[in-house]
C-alpha positions as CSV (number, residue, x, y, z in Angstrom):
1,M,-80.1,35.1,-8.6
2,N,-79.2,38.7,-9.7
3,Q,-80.7,39.7,-13.2
4,H,-77.8,41.4,-14.2
5,R,-75.5,38.0,-13.7
6,R,-78.1,35.1,-14.9
7,D,-78.2,36.7,-18.5
8,R,-74.2,37.1,-18.9
9,S,-73.1,35.2,-21.9
10,G,-69.8,35.0,-23.7
11,P,-66.2,35.4,-21.4
12,M,-66.5,35.8,-17.9
13,G,-65.2,39.4,-16.8
14,V,-63.1,38.9,-14.0
15,A,-61.1,41.2,-11.6
16,V,-57.9,40.2,-10.4
17,I,-57.5,42.1,-6.4
18,G,-53.8,41.4,-4.7
19,C,-50.9,42.6,-7.2
20,G,-48.1,40.8,-4.9
21,V,-45.7,37.5,-6.0
22,I,-48.2,35.4,-6.9
23,S,-50.3,37.7,-9.3
24,D,-47.6,37.3,-11.8
25,Q,-48.7,33.7,-12.0
26,Y,-52.0,34.0,-12.3
27,L,-51.8,37.0,-14.6
28,T,-50.0,35.1,-17.2
29,T,-52.8,32.8,-17.5
30,L,-55.7,34.2,-17.3
31,T,-55.1,37.3,-19.2
32,A,-54.5,34.0,-22.5
33,F,-57.6,32.0,-22.0
34,P,-60.3,33.8,-24.0
35,D,-63.1,32.7,-21.5
36,L,-62.0,35.2,-19.2
37,R,-61.4,38.4,-19.6
38,V,-59.5,40.6,-16.9
39,L,-61.1,43.8,-16.9
40,I,-59.4,45.0,-14.0
41,C,-56.4,45.1,-11.3
42,A,-56.9,46.0,-7.7
43,D,-54.7,46.4,-4.6
44,L,-54.3,48.6,-1.5
45,D,-50.8,49.8,-3.5
46,E,-52.3,50.9,-6.6
47,E,-49.7,51.9,-7.9
48,R,-48.8,48.7,-7.7
49,A,-51.9,48.1,-9.2
50,R,-51.3,49.6,-12.0
51,A,-47.9,48.5,-12.9
52,Q,-49.7,45.2,-12.8
53,A,-52.0,46.3,-15.2
54,E,-49.7,47.9,-17.8
55,R,-47.7,44.8,-17.5
56,Y,-50.5,42.5,-18.6
57,G,-52.7,44.2,-20.8
58,V,-55.2,45.0,-18.5
59,P,-57.5,47.9,-19.8
60,A,-57.9,49.5,-16.0
61,S,-56.5,49.5,-12.3
62,G,-57.5,50.5,-8.9
63,G,-58.3,49.9,-5.4
64,V,-61.0,47.3,-4.2
65,A,-64.3,49.7,-4.7
66,E,-63.0,49.9,-8.2
67,A,-62.6,46.3,-9.2
68,L,-66.1,45.6,-7.6
69,G,-68.1,48.2,-8.4
70,H,-67.1,47.2,-11.9
71,P,-69.9,46.5,-13.9
72,D,-68.7,43.8,-16.4
73,V,-66.6,42.3,-13.4
74,E,-68.3,38.9,-12.7
75,L,-66.2,37.0,-10.5
76,V,-62.9,38.2,-8.2
77,V,-59.4,36.4,-8.0
78,N,-58.8,37.2,-4.3
79,L,-54.9,37.0,-4.3
80,T,-54.2,39.1,-0.9
81,V,-52.3,38.0,1.8
82,P,-54.3,35.0,3.8
83,A,-55.0,37.5,6.7
84,A,-57.6,39.6,4.1
85,H,-58.9,36.7,2.2
86,A,-62.2,36.8,4.1
87,E,-62.6,40.1,4.1
88,V,-62.1,40.6,0.6
89,A,-64.4,37.4,-0.5
90,R,-66.8,38.8,1.7
91,A,-67.1,42.1,0.1
92,A,-67.1,40.5,-3.3
93,V,-70.2,37.8,-2.4
94,A,-71.6,41.3,-0.9
95,A,-71.3,43.2,-4.2
96,G,-72.9,39.6,-6.2
97,R,-69.9,38.5,-7.7
98,H,-68.4,35.2,-7.7
99,V,-64.8,34.7,-6.6
100,W,-61.7,32.4,-6.2
101,N,-59.7,32.7,-3.1
102,E,-56.0,31.8,-2.9
103,K,-55.2,29.8,0.0
104,P,-55.9,28.9,2.7
105,L,-59.8,29.7,1.5
106,T,-59.6,32.0,4.8
107,G,-58.2,32.2,7.9
108,D,-59.9,30.0,9.9
109,T,-63.2,27.6,9.3
110,D,-65.9,29.5,11.3
111,S,-65.1,32.7,8.5
112,A,-65.1,30.0,5.7
113,R,-67.8,28.4,6.3
114,E,-69.8,32.1,6.6
115,L,-68.3,32.8,3.4
116,L,-69.8,29.7,1.9
117,E,-73.1,30.7,3.6
118,A,-73.4,34.6,2.7
119,A,-72.7,32.8,-1.2
120,A,-74.6,30.6,-1.2
121,A,-77.7,33.3,-0.1
122,T,-76.3,35.9,-2.6
123,G,-76.9,33.0,-5.3
124,V,-72.4,32.8,-6.2
125,R,-70.5,31.0,-6.1
126,V,-66.9,30.6,-4.1
127,G,-63.7,28.5,-5.6
128,G,-60.4,28.5,-4.3
129,A,-57.0,27.3,-4.2
130,P,-55.0,25.5,-5.0
131,D,-55.9,24.4,-8.8
132,T,-53.0,22.2,-9.3
133,F,-54.3,18.9,-9.0
134,L,-56.5,19.9,-12.1
135,G,-52.5,19.5,-13.8
136,A,-52.0,16.6,-16.5
137,G,-49.8,15.6,-13.5
138,V,-51.9,14.7,-10.7
139,Q,-55.3,14.1,-13.2
140,T,-53.5,11.4,-14.9
141,S,-52.5,9.8,-11.7
142,L,-56.4,10.4,-10.2
143,R,-56.9,9.4,-13.7
144,L,-55.1,5.7,-12.8
145,I,-56.2,5.5,-9.6
146,R,-60.2,5.2,-11.0
147,Q,-59.5,3.2,-13.4
148,D,-57.8,0.5,-10.8
149,A,-53.9,0.5,-11.5
150,I,-52.9,-0.3,-8.3
151,G,-56.2,-1.5,-6.7
152,A,-58.0,-0.3,-4.0
153,P,-56.1,2.4,-2.5
154,L,-54.6,1.6,1.6
155,S,-52.5,4.1,2.7
156,A,-50.5,7.4,1.3
157,L,-47.0,8.9,2.1
158,S,-46.6,12.5,1.7
159,L,-43.3,14.8,2.2
160,M,-42.7,18.2,1.6
161,Q,-39.8,19.6,3.1
162,T,-37.2,22.8,2.7
163,A,-35.3,25.1,4.6
164,G,-37.6,27.7,4.3
165,P,-39.1,30.2,1.6
166,E,-37.2,33.2,3.8
167,S,-34.1,32.5,1.6
168,W,-35.7,33.3,-1.8
169,H,-39.1,35.6,-1.2
170,P,-38.4,39.0,-0.5
171,S,-41.0,39.4,1.9
172,P,-41.7,36.3,3.8
173,E,-42.9,37.4,7.0
174,F,-46.6,36.5,6.2
175,L,-45.6,32.8,5.4
176,F,-44.3,32.4,9.3
177,R,-47.7,34.1,11.0
178,A,-50.8,32.8,11.8
179,G,-52.3,31.3,8.1
180,G,-48.8,30.6,6.9
181,G,-46.3,27.9,8.2
182,P,-45.5,24.7,6.3
183,L,-48.6,23.3,7.2
184,F,-51.0,26.2,5.7
185,D,-48.6,27.6,3.2
186,M,-47.9,23.8,1.5
187,G,-50.4,21.6,3.1
188,P,-53.1,22.9,1.1
189,Y,-51.8,20.9,-2.4
190,Y,-50.6,17.9,-0.5
191,L,-53.8,17.8,1.6
192,T,-56.6,18.5,-1.7
193,A,-54.6,15.8,-3.6
194,L,-54.9,12.8,-0.7
195,V,-59.0,14.0,-0.5
196,N,-59.3,13.6,-4.2
197,V,-57.9,10.1,-3.9
198,F,-59.5,9.0,-0.3
199,G,-62.3,11.0,-0.2
200,P,-62.5,13.4,3.5
201,V,-60.6,13.1,6.4
202,H,-62.1,12.1,9.5
203,R,-59.5,12.2,11.7
204,V,-56.1,13.4,12.0
205,S,-53.1,13.2,15.0
206,A,-50.3,15.5,14.9
207,V,-47.0,16.8,16.3
208,A,-45.3,20.4,15.5
209,T,-42.6,22.2,16.4
210,R,-41.2,25.7,15.7
211,S,-37.2,25.4,16.0
212,R,-36.5,29.2,15.5
213,E,-37.7,32.0,17.3
214,R,-36.9,34.4,14.4
215,R,-35.6,34.0,10.5
216,V,-33.3,36.2,8.4
217,I,-34.8,37.1,5.1
218,G,-32.1,35.7,2.2
219,S,-32.3,37.9,-0.9
220,G,-34.0,41.2,-2.1
221,P,-33.7,45.3,-0.8
222,R,-34.7,44.3,2.6
223,A,-31.7,40.6,2.9
224,G,-30.1,40.5,6.0
225,T,-33.2,42.1,7.8
226,D,-34.9,39.6,10.6
227,F,-38.5,38.5,11.5
228,E,-39.9,36.9,14.2
229,V,-41.5,33.5,13.5
230,T,-44.8,32.6,15.3
231,V,-46.1,29.5,14.0
232,P,-44.7,25.5,13.5
233,T,-42.5,25.1,10.8
234,H,-42.0,21.4,11.2
235,V,-45.4,19.4,11.3
236,S,-46.0,15.6,11.3
237,A,-49.5,14.2,10.8
238,L,-51.5,11.2,10.8
239,L,-54.8,11.3,8.9
240,E,-57.9,8.8,9.1
241,F,-59.9,8.5,5.7
242,G,-63.2,6.2,6.0
243,G,-62.8,2.6,5.5
244,S,-60.1,2.0,7.6
245,R,-57.3,4.3,5.4
246,S,-54.8,6.2,6.1
247,A,-51.9,9.0,5.2
248,T,-48.7,10.0,6.9
249,A,-48.0,13.5,5.8
250,V,-44.6,15.7,6.9
251,F,-45.0,19.6,6.3
252,S,-41.3,21.1,7.0
253,F,-39.3,24.5,6.6
254,E,-36.3,23.0,8.6
255,S,-35.1,20.5,6.6
256,P,-31.7,21.4,4.3
257,Q,-32.8,17.9,2.4
258,L,-34.7,19.3,-0.3
259,R,-38.0,16.6,-0.4
260,L,-40.5,18.3,-2.6
261,G,-43.8,17.0,-4.3
262,F,-43.2,13.3,-2.5
263,V,-47.0,12.0,-2.7
264,E,-47.0,7.7,-2.6
265,I,-50.5,5.9,-2.3
266,T,-50.1,1.9,-1.6
267,G,-52.9,-0.1,-3.0
268,M,-54.1,-3.7,-3.0
269,D,-51.8,-4.3,-5.8
270,A,-48.9,-1.9,-6.5
271,T,-48.4,1.7,-5.2
272,L,-48.4,5.0,-7.1
273,V,-46.3,7.7,-6.9
274,M,-47.8,11.0,-7.8
275,P,-45.7,13.8,-9.5
276,D,-45.8,17.4,-7.6
277,P,-48.5,18.5,-6.4
278,N,-47.3,21.7,-6.6
279,H,-47.1,21.4,-10.1
280,F,-49.7,21.0,-13.1
281,D,-47.1,18.3,-15.1
282,G,-44.9,15.4,-14.2
283,A,-45.4,11.8,-14.8
284,T,-46.5,8.9,-12.6
285,R,-44.7,6.1,-11.6
286,I,-46.3,2.7,-10.7
287,E,-44.3,0.1,-8.5
288,D,-45.7,-3.6,-9.0
289,G,-42.9,-6.0,-8.1
290,G,-41.7,-6.0,-11.7
291,P,-40.2,-3.1,-13.5
292,S,-41.3,0.3,-12.6
293,R,-43.8,1.8,-15.3
294,Q,-43.6,5.5,-15.9
295,E,-47.1,7.2,-17.3
296,K,-46.7,10.3,-19.3
297,A,-48.8,13.4,-17.9
298,A,-52.0,13.7,-20.9
299,G,-54.1,16.9,-20.2
300,A,-53.6,20.8,-19.0
301,V,-50.1,22.1,-17.8
302,A,-51.4,25.9,-18.0
303,G,-50.2,27.5,-14.7
304,R,-52.3,29.0,-12.1
305,G,-55.9,29.9,-12.9
306,I,-56.7,26.7,-14.9
307,G,-59.4,26.4,-12.0
308,V,-60.6,29.7,-12.6
309,V,-61.2,28.8,-16.1
310,D,-62.8,25.4,-15.2
311,M,-65.5,27.0,-12.6
312,A,-66.4,30.0,-15.2
313,R,-67.4,27.4,-17.6
314,S,-69.0,25.7,-15.0
315,I,-70.5,28.7,-13.7
316,R,-72.2,28.8,-17.8
317,A,-73.3,25.8,-17.8
318,G,-74.9,24.8,-14.6
319,V,-72.7,22.4,-13.5
320,P,-69.8,21.6,-10.2
321,H,-67.1,23.7,-10.5
322,R,-64.1,21.1,-9.6
323,A,-61.9,23.5,-7.0
324,S,-64.8,23.8,-4.9
325,G,-65.2,25.9,-2.1
326,E,-66.4,23.0,0.0
327,L,-63.4,21.0,-1.2
328,A,-61.2,24.3,0.2
329,L,-63.2,24.3,3.4
330,H,-62.7,21.2,4.1
331,V,-58.8,20.8,3.5
332,L,-58.5,23.9,5.8
333,D,-60.7,22.3,8.2
334,V,-58.4,19.5,8.2
335,M,-55.3,21.9,8.7
336,E,-57.2,23.7,11.4
337,A,-57.8,19.9,13.1
338,I,-54.1,19.4,12.4
339,S,-52.9,22.6,14.6
340,T,-55.5,21.4,17.4
341,A,-53.9,18.3,17.4
342,A,-50.8,19.1,17.9
343,D,-51.8,21.7,20.3
344,A,-53.1,19.2,22.5
345,S,-51.3,15.7,21.9
346,Q,-54.8,14.1,21.1
347,P,-56.8,13.2,18.4
348,V,-59.3,15.5,16.8
349,V,-62.2,14.7,14.7
350,V,-62.6,16.7,11.4
351,E,-66.6,17.6,11.2
352,S,-67.1,18.5,7.2
353,R,-67.3,16.7,4.1
354,C,-66.6,17.0,0.8
355,Q,-67.3,15.6,-2.8
356,A,-64.0,14.4,-4.6
357,P,-64.5,15.3,-7.7
358,E,-64.4,13.9,-10.7
359,P,-61.1,14.3,-13.0
360,L,-61.6,16.3,-15.9
361,P,-61.4,15.0,-19.5
362,E,-57.7,14.6,-21.0
363,D,-58.7,16.4,-23.8
364,W,-59.4,19.5,-21.8
365,D,-57.9,22.8,-22.9
366,P,-58.5,26.0,-21.0
367,Y,-56.9,27.6,-23.9
368,A,-59.6,26.8,-26.3
369,G,-62.6,29.7,-26.3
370,T,-65.9,27.9,-25.5
371,L,-67.7,30.1,-23.9
372,I,-69.2,32.0,-27.4
373,P,-71.3,35.8,-26.7
């Protein structure tokens, strides 16, 4: 491992690359966590990077080369559009930096595997969104399941239905191109939660449709502009796990009937309804035939970036981080298999495997300063 990196201690130096819409959520939290120091914001649009750096009190801004060349940056938070995830992450790894990628990990499983192999060879780590499963809501559900609150998990139902993000997103085109659509945009939240319950997916079957060839931007300065849709906008999938367990999942940008955050786990003794896996909070509901039981969320609710904190602390401690590249690769592999199964009208075996991480302790606090210089 790189001597410069191995001897580091204290808060971890971070570069944020990609200063679009999602960067506000990350920068709000990353700049507030004592175990991280955001040192530079970078973007192809360097003026946008400068504006974000000024807004969040980040000391430097520039392009990708400046971020990767910053001597105190150890971890790159890659918030570029999905099509650029692999290229930017590979450059970060080549520069000897750990890297956290927004979801999906890369555009396809081949490039994702190449990224993980390059990271292993270089001695750096890869992490990947979503980290919402580390929030108090889903973590409480996972702890309850591990504590046998519903008996052995048997099956699940997962629903994500909206009319589509073009009504509120000012530049939604990338969400309707390769790497987007309801499956690749929203699927990681739901599939990551399911993998945390059941372990890796073994086989999938699916159907997928696209109702319209073009959609219209509904907000922002380009409202009224139409754009091409190149990916399915409604996907129904059957997921098979080990031990004859299964889940049905729907991902749709075609439904005016809003259904967000529905993940229902049925066990031998009861059914557990998780809070929205795209959020960090929310109560867990348990149904066992009697009165409904609500379990208040316990744990961290800070927001996007808590996975980066867990990753930084784990790197310093020399232990595995929870939102790992292997988990993100497996979820990407599952989504790719769903897409292939829908195109081929036949089941597809998922080859990759991953380890479901242990739940966080209830008292885990991203705002605690644990990395002492």
